[in-house]
N, C-alpha and C positions, 0 to 999 in steps of 0.2 A: 857535930857537923850535920848540917841540914841537907847538903847535896849528896848525890850518889857518886860513889867512886867507881872506877872502871872495873874493880874486882868484885863488885856486888853481883850476885847470881841473878837477881831479878832484873837488873839493868841489862845484863848480858842476854837475857831471853826475850827482851822487849822487841828487838828487830824481827826475830823469828815469829813472834806473835802477830806483829803487824803484817808480815808476809802472809801468814795463814788467813788472817781476816780479809786481806786483799784478794786472795785466791777464792775464798768463799763468796765474796761479793761478785767477782767476775763470773764464777760458775752460776750463781743465781741469775745474773743478767742474761747469760747465754741460754739457760734453761727456759727462762721466760720468753725469750725471743723465739725459741724453737716451738713453743706452744702457742704463740700469738699468731693471728691470721696474717698472711702476707699482704703487702700493700695492694690496694685494688688496681687491677689492670686498666689501662686507659682504653677508651673506645676504639682507638686505632689498633691497639694490640689485640683486643678481643676479636677483631675481624681478620687481622692480617699476620699475626705473629707466627701462625703455622703455615702460611702460604709462602713457603720458601723451600729451597733445596730441590732434590730430585723428585720426579713424579713416579708413582708406582707403575710398573711394567714398562718403563721408559729409561733411556740413557740420557735424558735431557733434564735440565733444571729450570726453575721458574725465572731465575735471574737472567739466564741466557735468552729466554723468550722475551722478557721485558725489554732488554737492550736491543734485540733484533726488531721488535715491533716498532720501535721509534724510527727505524729506517724505512720499513715498508709501508707504514700507515699513511703518510702524506701522499705518496705515489698512488696508493690504492684509492684514496679519496678522489684524486684527480681522475683516475680511470672511471670510477663509478659515476662521476658527474657527466660523462660523455653520453651522447644520444644512444649509442649502441647498448649501453648498460643500464640506462635509466628507465627504459620502456620495457615493461614485463606484461605478457599476455596471460590472463588468468580467468578462470571461471569461478566466480564467487557465489554462484547460484546453485551449485550442485547440492542435492539433498544429502543429509547425513545417512550413511548406510547402516548405522548401528542402532539407532533409536528414532522414534517417531517425533520427538520433540524438536521441531524446527523453528522454535522461537528465536527472534533476533534482538540484539541489543538496540534499544531505542535512543541511546545517548548520542547526541549529534557528533561527538568526536569519534564515534565508532564507524561513521560513514566513510566510504571510499569514493573519491571523485574519479571516474574513468575519463579517458581521453576521447575527444572527437577524432574521427578518422583523419581529418586534415592536419591534426596536431602531431601525428606520428610520421617520421620520415618515410618516404615512399619505399625505400629499400628494405625497411623493416615490416611495413604493413602488407607487403606482397606475400608474406608468410612463406617465403622460400627459406625455410628454417634449416635446411640441411647444408652444412658447411664442409662438405667433403671435396675431394678432388673433382669428381664429376659435376657436382653442383656448381662449383665456382667457374667452371669453363663456360657456363651459361650466363653468369652474373657479370656481364661486361659493363652494363650500365643499368640505371634504374628502370628505364623503359623496358629493357629486355627482361628484367626481373619481374616486372609487373605482368608482362605477357605470360611468363612461365608460372606466375602465382596462381592462375586459374587453370585447372585441368579441364579442358573442354575438347570438343571435336576438332578444333583448329590445330591441335597439337598432333604431331606424328605419333604413331604407335610406339616407336623407339623412345621418344621423349617421355611418353606416359609411363612406360616401363621403368625408365630411369628415375622418375619421380617416386614411383612405388618402392623402388629399391632404397631410395634415400631415407624413407620413413619406416622401412620394415624392421630395422633394428630396435625400434622403440618397444616392440612386443617381445624382445628376446629375454633370455634368462639373466642377462647382465643387469637389468633394471632393478633398482632398489626402491623405486617409488611408483605410486599410482599417479600417473601424470594426467593433466587435463587434455582434453581434445581441443586443441587451439582452433580447429575449424568449426567448432560448435557455435551457433548463433549467440549463445549466452556468454562466450568468452570475449573479454574486452581488454584493451591495452590500458595499463595504469602507469602514470608517471611516478616512480618511486620517490623522487625528490619532493613532489608536491603532496605525498601521502606518507610522511615519515612515521617510523615506529616510535610510539610514545604511550604514556599512560592515558587510557581513554575512560577509565571508570568501570571497565568490565571486570567484575570479580564476583565472589560469592559462590553459591551452589553450582551455577553453570560452568564457571571456570574450574571449580573443583572437580566436576564430573569429567572434564576433558583430561586433566592431568592424572586423575585417579585411574581412568581407563588405560592411559599410556603406561603408567608405572605398574599397576597391579596385573594387567593382562598381557603385557608385552615385554617385560624386562626380565624374563627367566627367573621369576621369584620362586625359591624353593618352598615346598609345602610346609616345611618346619618353621618358616618365618611367619609369625602371626601378626606382627606389627605392620601397618601399611608402609609401603616403600615410598609413597608420595611424600616428599619433604614438607609439603604444606601441612601434614599431620603432625609435625614434630612437636608443636606446642602442646599436644595432648599427652605426650609421653612423660614418664618420670625421668629423673636425671640419670639413674643407672641404666635404664632402658635406652636412653638416648646415646649414652657413651658406648653401648654395645651394638649400636645400630648397624655398623658396617662390617661386623664380624661375619655375617652371612656370605659376604663376597669372597671370603678366603677359600670357601669350599667349591667355588665355581671355577671352570676353566677360564683361561685368559681371554678367550673370545667373548664369553658371556659377561665377564667383568667389564670388558671394554664396552660392550653394548650399553650396560647401565651407565657407565661413566660418560659416554657420548650423550645420552639423553639428559643426564644430570647437568652436564656442561652446557648443553643447548638451553636447558631451563634456566640455569644460572645467568647465561648471557642475556636472555630475554628479560629476566628480572632486573639486571643491571641497566638495560636500556630504559625500562619503565621507571626506575628510580632516578635515572639521570635526566629524563625528559618528563618530569611530573608536572601536572597542572597545579601550580602554586597559587595562582590568582585567576579568578573568573568573574569579571564584572561586565556590565553592559558595554563598557567602553574599551576594555582591554583584557587580553588573556596573557598570562605570564607562565612560561614553562621553564623548569630548572631542576637542580639537584635536590632531592628529598633525602636528607641524611637519615631521618627516622625510618623511612621505608627501607632504605638500604640495610640498616642495622637489624630490622625485624627479619630480614631474609638471610643475613650473613654473620651476625654477631654470634660469637661462640657460646655465650651464656644464654642468649635468647633462643638459640636453636639447639640447645643441648649438645653442643660440640659439632654439629653438622655443617654450619655455615662455612668455615674454612675449607672443609672437604669439597663443598660445592664449587668454591672458587678454584681449587686445584683441578677439579674436573673440567673447568673452563679452559685451563691450559692444556689439558689432554685433548680436547676437541680441536684446539688450535693446531696442535701438532699433527693430528690426523688430516685436517684439511690442507695444511701446509705441505705435507708430504704428497697429497694427491696433486696439488698444483705443480709441484716439482716433477712428478712422474709424467704429467700430461704435456710437458713442454714440447716434445717432438711433434705432437699433433698440431700445435699452433705455429711451429716453425716451418711448416710446409710452404713452399714459395707461392703456391696458388691459393692459400687460405686467405680469406678476407673477413674483416668485421664489417659487413656490407650494410651501409645505410643509404647509399646513393650519392654521397659527397666523397668523391674519390680521394681528394687531398686530405680531408679530415680523417677518412678511414685509414689511410696509410699512417698518419700521425698516431692514431690510437693503437694501431697494431704495433707500431714501434714502441710505444709506452708499455703495452701489454707484454711484449717480449723482454723489455728492460726489467719489469717487475718479476717475470718468471725466472729470468737468469739470476736475479738477486735472491729469489726463493731457492733456486737450485744451489746457491752457495752457502745456504744455512748449514752449519757444521754438525748438527746433531739430529738429523731427520729420523722420524719413526721408522722402524723396520716392519713393514707389513708382512714380510715373509715368516714372521713368528706366528701368524694366524693360519689356521686351517692347514697345518703342516704335518699332522700325524698320519695315521692309517688313512689311505686315500678314500676308502669307502666311507669311513666315519667322518673324515674331514669334509667330503662332499655333502653329506647329510647335514652336518652342522652349518656349513655355509648356506645351504638352502633354507634352513630353519632361521638363521640370522637374517637372511634377505627377506623372508616372508614376514618376520616380526616387524622389521623396519617398514616394509611396504604397508603393513597394517596401520602403523602409526601415521603414515602419510595420508591414509584414508580418514583417520580420525580428525585431521585438520579441517575436513569439510563439515564437522559438527560444531566448530567454534561459532558462537553466536554473534560475536563482534566482528564486523566485516574487515576492519583494519587489522585486527589481531589475526583473523583468518588469512588475510593477504600475506602478512609477514611470516605467519606460521607455515603456510604452504611453501613460500619461497625458501625459507631457511631449511625446511625439511627436504625439499627437492635439492637444495644445494648440498646438504650433507649426504643425501642419497647418491648424488652425482659423484661426490668425492669417494664414496664407498665403491661405486661402479668402476671408477678409475683404478682404485687400489687393487681390486680383486678381479678385474677383467682379464681373461686369458687372451684377448685380442690385442691389447695394448702392449707393445714391446718397446722398452726404452732403448737408449743408444747402444746398438750393436753394430759396430763399424762395417762388418761385412754384409749386413742386411739393411741398415738404415732404419728410420722410424717406420712403424707399422702403419699401413694404410687400410687395415681391416677394422680399425676402431673409429667410431663416429660419435659426435655429440650434436644435439639439436641446439638451435639458438637459445631455446628456453633453458636447457641444461647449462649452457655457458653463462648466461646472465645470472641464473640462480647460484651457480658455483661461486662466482666472484663476489656477488652481493652477500652471500652467506658468510664467506670468509671476511668480508668487510665488516659485517656485524660482530663477528668474534674479535676481530682486530680492534674495533671501536670499544668493545667491552673492556678489553685489557687496558686500553688507553684511559678509559673512564675510571679504572681502579686507582690510578694516580690522583685523579681529582678528588675521589672520595677519601683517600688517605689524607690529603691536605685538609679537607673539610672536617674530618674526624679529629685531627690534631687540635683544631680550634675549640673542641669540646672539653679538653683537659682542664 
């Protein structure tokens, strides 16, 4: 008999042998897979896979902010296109207070075109910049505002004293910024819409010096941290050093951690703007600005930045929450019946104030606002000292902006720094009282027009950055 019978022992063991061989084969495949490198992450994943979920020291998550920003962004852009918010007075000729090198960028795109006086609405150029109850009683029309804009002998002593009171708070301890003297002959109005923030070609040692001074001298760096905090230095670090970069933050108090994240978030926002409005083509007949994906990757790709890029983007969301909360808290100031966004065009001014209040009420409805009461809440003496240290560090950064060699970069750096400083002033001012029914809104808190314009434009820049992240996600998907 040539065939096998069912009683043959070798035939009976054959199924078991086959099973054993199959198990060995499967084990070998799984072991090989375990030791083989994972599939390469896509360009989109390397930038954004960690930009999700809850933010450190917050109760809010990235996804909630993304969804909310879709609602507020278009309204905010409409507001910032109005006359009141597009004209910003700034002194771009102040000398750098920290070093003697006052060389300026010679690239033509670094230049800023100021406005002629007749291009600015009369209600703005009168420089009646105080928008408190007292000031608005005098701002009945443009002609009256122009009369009050010049403090001379024709004004009564009572009016002169009122004007002095309106500006006195600028030198108070509430201020987080070194503000320009808008009455200086060198201060000029700039149309922000005609001088957009974008890549100008300003880079290299000069730009490095600015950011290095900000990070190394003003971000509460512990002495034990040897590596530069300036993220622009990340390419010089090894992989392990880059992965451990943020561990130094764990030993800091929540206020000092927040300070670093605010500066990092502001820096990230500026880098997004420059990457989104990059000079892609420059010929004698045409200039073309657009998204530079390579530039974006160099600043935010997890691999190219040794793991820091996604953290920078999460810090962008942190500064968004801080400025959002400040706008929510300042709502009672703008709800005053006698408050005006005064340009001289009464009908248009009323329309813009209505839009402003609509935006602020939308902001007020945000469900997961940052709780600023978690800051400076310990021992009163120590908290007061820490708050003053926090304020002085930020004030110092605002002075560094006068050292930026590119005038357009200086313009937007000063505006966004003043905007963030105004947000911090709102959050930590002891004069601003929110809705207390038995007392009503506080009338002891004031903002200048410069602070108002910078506050909303700064938040507009952060909102635009978050909107641009969606554009870069789409562009990075095409690289797969």
